[in-house]
C-alpha positions in Angstrom: 34.8 -15.9 -15.2 38.0 -15.2 -13.4 38.2 -15.7 -9.7 40.0 -12.5 -8.9 37.2 -10.5 -10.4 34.6 -12.2 -8.2 36.7 -11.4 -5.1 37.0 -7.7 -6.1 33.3 -7.5 -6.5 32.8 -8.2 -2.8 35.6 -6.0 -1.5 33.3 -3.0 -1.0 30.3 -5.0 0.3 30.3 -3.5 3.8 30.4 0.0 2.3 27.6 -0.9 -0.1 25.4 -2.4 2.6 26.0 0.6 4.9 25.0 3.0 2.0 22.0 0.9 1.3 20.9 0.9 4.9 21.3 4.7 5.1 19.2 5.1 2.0 16.4 2.8 3.3 16.4 4.7 6.6 16.2 8.1 4.8 13.3 6.7 2.7 11.5 5.4 5.8 11.8 8.8 7.5 10.4 10.6 4.5 7.6 8.0 4.2 6.8 8.4 7.9 6.5 12.2 7.6 4.1 12.0 4.6 2.0 9.3 6.3 1.7 11.4 9.5 0.7 14.4 7.4 -1.9 12.4 5.5 -3.4 11.1 8.8 -3.6 14.7 10.2 -5.2 16.1 7.1 -7.8 13.2 7.0 -8.7 13.9 10.6 -9.3 17.5 9.8 -11.3 16.6 6.7 -13.4 14.0 8.5 -14.2 16.6 11.3 -15.3 19.2 8.8 -17.4 16.8 6.8 -19.2 15.5 9.9 -19.8 19.1 11.0 -20.8 20.4 7.6 -23.0 17.3 6.9 -25.0 17.8 10.1 -25.3 21.6 9.9 -25.6 21.5 6.1 -28.3 18.8 6.1 -26.4 16.3 3.9 -26.4 12.7 4.8 -24.0 12.0 1.9 -21.4 14.3 3.4 -21.8 12.6 6.8 -21.2 9.3 5.0 -18.1 10.8 3.3 -17.0 11.8 6.8 -17.0 8.1 7.7 -15.0 7.5 4.6 -12.4 10.0 5.5 -12.3 8.5 9.0 -11.6 5.1 7.4 -8.7 6.9 5.6 -7.3 7.8 9.0 -7.2 4.1 9.9 -5.7 3.2 6.6 -3.0 5.8 7.1 -2.3 4.4 10.6 -1.8 1.0 9.0 0.7 2.4 6.4 2.5 4.3 9.3 2.5 1.2 11.5 3.8 -1.0 8.6 6.6 1.4 7.9 7.7 1.6 11.6 7.4 -2.2 12.0 9.5 -2.8 8.8 12.3 -0.8 10.5 12.4 -3.1 13.5 15.1 -5.8 13.2 14.4 -9.5 13.9 14.9 -10.7 17.5 14.8 -13.9 19.5 11.0 -13.9 19.5 10.5 -13.1 15.8 13.6 -14.3 14.1 12.2 -13.6 10.6 11.0 -10.1 11.5 7.7 -8.4 12.2 6.4 -7.9 8.7 3.2 -10.0 9.1 2.0 -8.0 12.1 1.0 -5.3 9.6 -1.1 -7.8 7.6 -3.0 -9.0 10.7 -3.8 -5.4 11.6 -4.9 -4.8 8.0 -7.4 -7.7 8.2 -8.8 -6.4 11.4 -9.2 -3.0 9.8 -10.9 -4.5 6.7 -13.6 -6.0 9.1 -14.1 -2.5 10.6 -14.5 -1.0 7.1 -17.0 -3.8 6.2 -19.1 -2.8 9.3 -18.9 1.0 8.4 -19.9 0.2 4.8 -22.8 -1.9 5.9 -24.0 0.8 8.4 -24.0 3.6 5.8 -25.5 1.4 3.1 -28.2 0.1 5.4 -29.2 3.6 6.5 -29.3 4.7 2.8 -31.5 1.8 1.7 -33.9 2.3 4.6 -34.2 6.0 3.7 -34.9 5.1 0.1 -37.5 2.4 1.0 -39.3 4.7 3.5 -38.7 7.8 1.4 -37.7 9.7 4.6 -35.4 11.8 2.5 -38.4 13.7 1.1 -39.2 15.0 4.6 -35.6 16.0 5.3 -34.1 19.5 5.0 -32.4 20.4 1.7 -28.5 20.5 1.9 -27.1 24.0 2.3 -24.3 25.9 0.6 -22.0 25.0 3.5 -22.2 21.3 2.5 -21.5 22.2 -1.1 -18.4 24.3 -0.1 -17.0 21.6 2.1 -17.4 19.0 -0.7 -15.4 21.2 -3.1 -12.7 21.8 -0.5 -12.5 18.0 0.0 -11.9 17.4 -3.7 -9.1 20.0 -3.8 -7.4 18.6 -0.6 -7.6 15.0 -1.9 -6.1 15.8 -5.2 -3.3 17.7 -3.4 -2.7 14.7 -1.1 -2.7 12.3 -4.0 -0.1 14.3 -5.9 2.3 14.7 -3.0 2.0 11.1 -1.8 2.5 9.7 -5.4 5.7 11.8 -5.8 7.1 10.6 -2.5 6.2 7.0 -3.3 8.2 7.2 -6.5 11.2 8.7 -4.7 11.2 6.1 -1.9 10.0 3.1 -4.0 7.5 2.2 -1.3 4.5 0.4 -2.7 2.4 1.0 0.4 2.6 4.7 -0.2 1.8 4.3 -3.9 -1.3 2.4 -2.9 -2.2 5.1 -0.4 -1.8 7.7 -3.1 -4.2 6.1 -5.5 -6.6 5.6 -2.6 -6.5 9.4 -2.1 -7.5 9.8 -5.8 -10.4 7.4 -5.3 -11.5 9.6 -2.4 -11.4 12.7 -4.6 -13.6 11.0 -7.1 -16.1 9.9 -4.3 -16.1 13.5 -3.1 -16.9 14.6 -6.6 -19.9 12.2 -6.4 -20.9 13.8 -3.2 -20.7 17.2 -4.8 -23.0 16.1 -7.6 -25.4 14.6 -5.1 -25.6 17.8 -3.0 -26.2 19.9 -6.2 -29.0 17.6 -7.2 -30.6 17.8 -3.8 -30.4 21.6 -3.8 -32.0 21.6 -7.3 -34.9 19.6 -5.9 -33.7 16.0 -6.5 -33.5 15.1 -2.8 -32.9 11.4 -3.7 -29.4 12.3 -5.2 -28.0 13.0 -1.7 -29.1 9.5 -0.5 -27.8 7.8 -3.7 -24.4 9.6 -3.2 -24.2 8.1 0.3 -25.0 4.7 -1.1 -22.1 5.2 -3.6 -19.8 6.0 -0.7 -20.8 2.7 1.1 -19.9 0.8 -2.1 -16.5 2.5 -2.3 -15.7 1.7 1.3 -16.8 -1.9 0.6 -14.4 -2.1 -2.3 -11.5 -0.7 -0.2 -12.2 -3.2 2.6 -12.3 -6.1 0.1 -9.0 -4.9 -1.5 -7.3 -4.6 1.9 -8.6 -8.1 3.0 -7.5 -9.8 -0.2 -4.0 -8.2 -0.2 -3.5 -9.0 3.5 -4.7 -12.6 3.0 -2.1 -13.1 0.3 0.7 -11.8 2.6 -0.3 -14.1 5.4 -0.6 -17.2 3.3 2.8 -16.9 1.7 1.4 -16.0 -1.7 3.9 -15.8 -4.7 5.2 -12.3 -5.6 4.0 -12.9 -9.1 5.2 -13.6 -12.6 6.5 -10.1 -13.3 8.9 -10.2 -10.3 10.3 -13.5 -11.4 10.8 -12.2 -15.0 12.8 -9.2 -13.6 15.0 -11.5 -11.5 15.5 -13.9 -14.4 16.5 -11.1 -16.8 19.0 -9.8 -14.2 20.6 -13.3 -13.9 20.7 -13.8 -17.6 22.4 -10.5 -18.3 25.0 -10.7 -15.5 25.8 -14.4 -15.1 26.3 -16.1 -18.5 28.1 -19.1 -16.9 25.0 -20.0 -14.8 21.8 -21.9 -15.8 18.6 -21.1 -13.9 16.9 -24.1 -12.3 14.1 -22.4 -10.3 13.0 -19.1 -8.7 10.6 -19.2 -5.8 9.1 -16.1 -4.2 7.0 -15.6 -1.1 5.3 -12.4 0.0 6.0 -11.9 3.7 4.4 -8.8 5.1 5.5 -5.8 3.0 8.6 -7.7 1.7 9.5 -10.6 -0.5 11.5 -13.7 0.4 13.3 -15.3 -2.5 15.0 -18.7 -3.2 17.1 -19.1 -6.4 18.5 -22.4 -7.5 21.2 -22.3 -10.3 23.4 -24.8 -12.2 27.0 -23.7 -12.7 28.8 -24.6 -16.0 32.3 -24.4 -14.4 34.0 -26.3 -11.7 34.4 -23.8 -8.8 36.0 -23.9 -5.4 34.0 -23.3 -2.3 35.5 -19.8 -1.9 34.6 -19.0 -5.5 31.0 -20.3 -5.1 30.7 -18.1 -2.0 32.0 -15.0 -3.8 29.6 -15.7 -6.8 26.7 -16.1 -4.4 27.4 -12.8 -2.8 27.6 -11.1 -6.1 24.3 -12.5 -7.2 22.6 -11.3 -4.0 24.0 -7.8 -4.4 22.6 -7.7 -8.0 19.2 -8.9 -6.8 19.0 -6.4 -3.9 20.0 -3.6 -6.3 16.7 -4.3 -8.2 14.7 -2.5 -5.5 12.0 -5.2 -5.4 11.6 -5.0 -1.6 13.4 -8.3 -1.2 14.2 -9.0 2.5 15.6 -12.5 2.3 17.5 -13.8 -0.7 18.8 -17.4 -0.6 21.0 -18.5 -3.5 21.9 -22.2 -4.1 24.5 -23.1 -6.8 24.7 -26.7 -8.0 27.2 -28.4 -10.3 25.8 -29.0 -13.8 24.3 -32.5 -14.1 
């Protein structure tokens, strides 16, 4: 590899970084807008479900209202995480604020555990005492709201998924698939209400029990994901394979020694150790290191810190 080519590769580095920062800011702004929209729509849905559940005699719809309210908290965490990720490191947090999101998410998971327990406990008590038999039958209002909820959730899923693909934000992608799971749970509520209207009153209670299990699953998923981020969990085999392939294709004069990854908040910290087959000067090693970093950052793997160490071949 010729030295002058390496120097040329870093000439436009400031311009590239500036363009990259502008792109990240634009993506963050778009993500913030869709997150705020999702939060607003979930507040509206939760309000309608609570009201329709009470007036329409459907405990399952009230439980689904709690589910939509939990979606508001999840949306706030996504929003909080995006805003925090934009905040630069300072003297107090020299490595940034990424893990604050994970701490908030763990607190939220405990709240969701409590909500799931409350809804499930009430449903089990109702099943045991058969109090649902003396309750009023769900009305058409509850049925209509459940249908509207399904339509809204599918719409929110579609828009959020499209934006997540454009911005390459995994938090939005996760939120999108969560919206789809909400649509499926609302479908379960619809079936439960129809069953109750047709004389199978137990269906409404079973539907609310299903909602408590879905909330429990979401809480568990959030807790496990946040725990991994707080305990410096590896980014996984797939990320390493992508990085290794990039290095193999672009730097034939280097031999890979090791790749170490660490999930830090919503980002990845990366350490790469390489052997060099050539005798290079310090300036050449610096230029090569910068070129490797630029290639790695271009992979769009949400890598925040990339350390590259080049050693002479043993």
